[in-house]
C-alpha positions, -999 to 999 in steps of 0.1 A, spaced: 832 119 358 849 152 358 837 184 341 868 182 318 856 148 305 820 160 300 806 156 265 770 165 258 752 144 231 719 156 218 696 140 192 688 164 164 656 156 145 652 170 110 618 168 93 612 177 57 588 206 55 559 204 30 569 238 16 605 228 12 635 228 36 635 212 70 622 219 105 645 207 133 646 202 170 665 185 197 647 154 210 659 161 246 652 198 245 618 205 228 621 242 235 650 244 211 639 243 175 646 259 141 645 254 104 666 257 73 666 252 35 691 224 38 701 201 66 734 219 69 716 252 73 690 237 97 719 223 118 736 257 120 703 274 129 696 247 155 730 252 172 723 290 171 689 284 187 706 263 214 731 291 221 703 317 223 683 295 248 714 290 270 722 327 270 685 335 278 687 312 308 719 327 320 705 362 318 673 355 337 693 338 365 719 365 367 718 381 400 690 360 414 710 331 428 741 333 450 763 306 435 796 300 418 788 298 381 812 287 354 805 283 317 815 250 302 824 245 266 809 213 251 832 202 223 816 194 190 821 158 178 
């Protein structure tokens, strides 16, 4: 498999909240979670949370490891 062919598939879990709306998380990444009034809003917020977590991990690693780093864009289905 090449990096160009890489596609990441995550399982998004949406749970109706008792007060209305939805809580959501990725099954494979429990540290990434969010919420929204609708499933569409929850999905957008969950993707934003994923981007924030990825950025956080990049920032804490910046300058601490001598390696060649490249960002990969994972296409949306």
